[in-house]
Structure formats: structure tokens, C-alpha cells
N, C-alpha and C positions, 0 to 999 in steps of 0.2 A: 232689398229684395222688391222695391218700386217698379227699380228700373229692371229689374229682369220679367217683372208682370209684364211693364210696358213694353219691353224686344218681344216678349213671348202674344202679346196683342197684336204687335204688328207684323209679325210671322205670319199668324194665324189669318190677320187681313190679307196678306201677301198673296198666301196660299189659295184665299177663298175667291181672291180677284181672279189669280191662273185660271181656278177649275171654273168659273165662270165664263172664261173666255174660250174653250173648249166645248166644245159640240161634240157629243160623242152619242146623239140619236139617229145620227145616220149612217145607221155601222149594225151586221147580222151577224153575229158568229155561230159556225158552223162545225160538226166532223164531215171532214172527206168521206160520202157514208163506202164506197170502196178501198182505200189506203189508210183510212180515220187520220190524214191530217188534219192540224187544227187550221181551220181559216176565218177571217173574216172579211164581208163584203161593204166597201164602199157604198152607199144607196143614193142613187139620184136618179128618180124616176121622170123628172123635165127635160133630162138631157143627158145627152155621154162623159166620162171620165175614164183617165188612162196615165198611163205611165209616164216616163221619159226614154224609151225605146232601150233595148233591152244592155244595151252600153255603158247607158246612164245611172248611178246609182241616186234613187228617191230620197236617202236617209244623209244627213250630216252625219259629221265628225263620231258622233257620241250618239246617237238613233233617237236622239230627242225629238226632230222635227224630221218631217216626211211630206213628200210635193208630190202634187201631180196637176193634170193638165183640166180646167172643165171647160165643156164646149154645149152649145142648144142641141138641138135632137137632126138640126143641119149640117151640124159638124161645124159649126160657124160662131164668134165670138170666143175664140179662147181665150183661158184669163189662164194663170199660173195662181194655185193655190197652195197653205201652207194647213198640213196637220201636224197633231204632236207627232210623236214615236208609234204611234196604233192606232194612228188613220183617224183620228178626233179631229174635225175639223175646227180652225181657228180661226184664219180670214183670209182672204182675198188678196195675193200680191201682187201683181201687174196683169193688165192686159196685153198677149203681143204684139199690138201694137206700138204700146212703149217699148218694151225688152226681149227678147228674143225668149222661148222655152228651151232651147238646147242650149243649157248651161251648166254648171258645174259645181259643187258643192267644193268650199275651201277643205281641207284635211285633216287641219286642226282647230280652226276657229269655227265650234256650231252654229254662229251666227250667222256665218258671212256664206254666199254665193257669186258667182261670176255670171256674168251676161254678157250682152252686147246689143247692140240698136245701129242697123246703118253703117259707116265707119267707126263707131266708139264701140271703144271694150271697158266694161264697169264692173265694180267691185259693189252690190248690194247688201245692203245689214236685214235680213229679217224680220227683227225685233223694232228696230227703227224705222224701214223702211225706206231708208235713207241709200241713194244711189252716188260714190264717185265714181268720175269717168278714171281711170287710170290712163288712155290712154288715145288719141286720135290714129287713124290710118291712112282719114283722107287722104289722095281723092281713093283711096282704095277702098272696096267693101271688104265681106268675109265671104266665104266659102260657109255654107249651111254645117259643116259639121261641129260651129260653134267651139267654145274653151274648152279645153283638158288640161291636165297637174299632170306632171311627175311623179315616181315615188311617194316623195319626203313631199313634195308638196308644197316644192319653193320657187318651181319654177312655173311656166303658164304659154299653153303653145295655141297661137290662133292660126287658119291659112287664109291667107287674103285672096283676092277674086284676080290676081293675076297667077296663083297656082304657087305662091312663095309660103313657106312653110316658118314661122317667127315665132321665137321664144324667148321668155325674158324673165331676168330675176324677180321672184316678190319679194317685199310686196312695192319694191320703189321703181319699176319694169328698168331695171340696168341688165347688162351683161346680155343684148339685143345676139344672137345667135338664127341666120336663116339662112336657107339654100332652097332648093328645086328638087324635087325627086326626079330621075329621068327610069321610063316606062318604055317598053318596047312598040315599037312601033305598031301605030294602030290601034294599040290597045288603052282605050278612055280611063282617065283619071276617075274615078268613085271618089267626089268632090265631097260629099257627106257622110264618109265611116276614117280618114283621118284620125286621129288622138296619139295621144302616150299612152301607153298601153297599157301601167304601174307596176312595169317594174323597170329600176335605172331610171336611165335617161333617154329609154327606145320611144321610138315613134314608128307606127304601122300607116302604110298608105296603102290602095288597092287599085288597081286598073282590070278591066276588062272589057273584050271586045267577044265578037263570033268565035273566033278559032283563039285565042289566049284569055288566059286569065292569069295575074301575079299579084302575088301578095308579099312584098317589100318592108325587111323591118330598118329602121335605121337607127342611127342616136340620132341627138340634138343638134350637134352640127354639120351632120348632112352625111356623114362616112355608112355607108349600107352595109350591114351585115350579113345579111342574106336575104335572096329571092326566093321564095315558094312559088314554082310553077306550076296552071293548069288544077290546082284544088281549091280553088273559089277565090271569085274574089270579087265576091258580093255583098261579107260580110257574114254574119250569123255564127261568127266563131269569136274565139275570146282569147284570155293569157291569163296567167296566172302570175302573183306575186315572187317568184321567184325563177321567171325568165322559160314558162311553161307556154306551148301555144297549142289548144284545141279546136280543132275542126272535124269536120264530115265528108266524107264523098258522095256525089247521091248513086241513088240506086234504080235498078228497071231488069224487069224480065227474071233472069239470074244471078243480079247482079245485086248482093247483099249495101244494105247500109250499116258501113264502117264510122264508127266515131274511133277517133288519132286523136293520143298526146306528141308531141314534137317537142323538142329544145329550139328555142325562138333562132340558132345558129344550122338547123336542123339536120342536126342528131339524132339518135337514139327515138326515131318514128315506130310507134306501136299502136296495133289495134287496139282497144279497150273494151268496145261495147259494139257487137254486131249485130242483124239483126235481118230476117233472112225477106225478100220482097214481096213474099205471099201478106206478109203481115205489115204489109204497110200501104193495103189497097187504101184505106181511108187517110190515110195522112198526107197532107199537101206540103208540109214542110216542117223543120223545127230551129229554135236555136238555140246556143249556148251561150252562159253566163256561170262567170266564176266570182269568187267574196274575193275581195280584195287586201282581205290579210287571212285565209285560209290555202293552201301550199297541197293538201291531197284530195280537193273532191271539186267539184262544178255541178252544177242546173245544166239537165237537157227539158224543153218544154218545146213537145209537140200538140202542132193543132190539125183537125179536117177542115177541107171546105164543107159550106154548107150542103151540097148534094151529095156528099158521101157521109152522113151519116147514119150507122145503119141502125134496124127496131133493137137488134142486141148486141151488149158491149162486149168486146172484147181488144184487147192490149192489138198491135196499138194503134191510138186515136187524138187522146188529147191527154197523155199524161205528163204530170211532173217529177221530172225522174231526177233523183241524183247518183253522180257516178264517180268513185273512189280509184285513184290512180291503182289500188290494188285489182281493180276488176271488179271490185261491188257494185252489185244494181239496183238500187232501192228506189220503186216507186212513192213518192208522197201524198200525192194528189191527182185529181183531177179536174181540169180548167174548166170544162162544159161548154166550151167554147164553139161556136159553128162560125167560120170566116165568111162573109161576101166577100164581091168585088168591092162593093162600096164599101166596104166595114173593116178599112185597115188596119185598126186602131183594136178590131175584135181577137186580131191574134195576144196568143201569151204575153210574151217576149215578158218571162219571167228572168229577175234580175235579183239578184242576195246583195242582202247590205254587207259592209264590209267584212264585219262578224262572222257573218252566216247564221244568223240567229231568225231571219226572217226573209224573204222573199216580194216580191209583187208582181204580180202576174193580171191581166188583162182576161175578162170574158164579158161575152154577150148572150150570155146565158135566161140573164132576166128580161131579156127584151131589147135593149141599151146595155152600151156598153159601161163597165162599171171597172173598178180596180179594188183588186183583192190584198189582203197580207196572206201568205201562208208562213206558216211560224214552224221554225226547222229546230226539233230537239239535237242537242247535243250529239256530236260526232265520234 
């Protein structure tokens, strides 16, 4: 009996210790006044905080941890910070002088992420703070896309400064596969975009120029599956875990916005959602993001420039919208953001967790850029 009591006391102490290490004071919960979505704001009046762009999941394998980036009000002194899965601050992890913020979580181990510095790729434990170098690529450095993992999480991809794509088996960095993508003449490689798409071992590579755009889908041996031409070479699109690509076409005059879904081999392209151009007068752009474990829906996050905020709200403007493959469209919340030229991170860049239970987005509706969590009800 006494051993049971001792174990209970030790467990209680551990829980108390963990609870003390988590600070939820800098959060504010609310219901979206327009669409009713449950929203949590991460509040930091003395600086900016934001997510890791729309194609990087801020949550770990089991949603127990979440990442963000802190900066000062001059958007300097960046550091990667660790929250619990509901946005309660735990600790600073590292500055971007130590390791890069363009990182990825391990798909299985909730304590591990992969990041880089200079010519070196690292495995980083967020609990212990231990960084283990996996491989040096010297004298080469890396393109800004950073690391990404295949669907099963047993291979990691990096793009080196010579434009080559390198993938390795984890955890021991064996079985290297390498290739260089080939683009149309004059089409410039978008070096911040290539990644494993999250379906099988397929990789996406983008290029764009004044006259040409190409989105290429390769497997990691370098065999190209399909090339999509002139449908968007700058990103803002995403892929499903069962091999579909969602993208949109630009609008203007009498041309509507069209959001399409298509198989990654180019078959079965269809329009899921269309918005007339006259309803997009207050929209600058949007991002599309697909949960890593959901096959039938994705998010679209619209945003306006600060110069186009109307006195009275009418859609479309700053909505975060859930779109299903059956054509159902459900606005979840408004970001309330107003993007200025010098505040890129005021773009919402809404990104759902792998299980689709929540999404991280950014907004400057409080005056500085803040990171938010939108909780998503089961679909």
C-alpha cells in the first residue's frame, strides 16, 4: 500500500512540475463573431509571433506540442518557441542564428524535429534540447525550402545549393537518392518550395517566369510523374495524403476564382469552388492547406490588403473556409487581418494539424502579428 501511495505522490509531483512549466496566461479565447468558430489568440504585445508558413505543420505527431516564431516589433531577433498543443508557452527552443526555423516535425516521435544550420542537417529533441548532427553536406549549403519527410516518415529530403534533391532513409541517413529536376527554358526554380508532398515518396518542384509556370511532381528517384503548366508556379497550393493536388486560378474582370482538385498524374481535374470576381474586390490572395491525415477536405484562407478594408464586412475578405471534395463550403472564422507591404506574416497562412482538429493562422488585428489556433469540429 505504501508503495502505491509513493507512486501516486511521485506522479502528482511530476504533473505539478509539468503544469508549472506551462504558461497559459498569454492566451485569449473567443468565439468568432461572424461564423462562431472557437479561436485562441497567443498574445505578445511587445513583439510579433507567427507560424511556419502554410505548408509546415506547427504541431508534432500527437498534437502535444506546437511551434511558433517570436520576433521583436522590428521583425528581428527571431527565435523558435515551444508551446503545448493548445498554445500555452513552455520555453524558447533556439534562435535562428543557431538553427533554421524552416524545419519539420518527425511523423512518429513527438519529441523530435529536423532542422539545419549552414551545411549541417540536425535531429533536435525539444524536451532535452539535444541537437544531433545527421549529416554534413559541406562544401554545399541548403536551399531555403528546408527538410521534409515522406508519407511514412522514414525518408528525409533536402535540396542543396547546387539545385540537387537528396533524400535519405531515417534514422541512419542511408540509401541516398539524388537527382536534379529539369524545367522549361527560362523558367526559374522556386527554391523555397520543393518538398515531399506527404503522399508516398512523391516530391513537388516549382518554377516560374514571365511567360511560363510549371509544377512538377517527381518520385524521389527523379522520375517525373507529371508536369502541370501555367496553373501556378508560386505555391499557395497543397496536396492530399491520397495523391490529389488542390490549386486555384487567378481571377480578374469577368474571370472568377476557381479552386480545382486534380490527381497528381493530371487526371480528373474539376472545379470544387468558384467565386465571381466582383466578390473578390477586397481580397489580395489566399492559401490552400490540406491536413496530412484527411482525404476529403482542406482549408482556404483569404486575406485583404490594408488599403482595401471596407467599412462594412461582406464576403469575400478574410475568411478561413473549409472546403470538402463533395463541394460543401463552410466558413469557420475570420482572421481579421489587414496585410501591409512590410508585414508579410500578417497573411493568415492557415495550416491544419495532421488530424484536422485545429489550425494555426496569423493575424495583425491586435496591432502586432499574433499566432492563433482555430479549433475545428469533427467533419
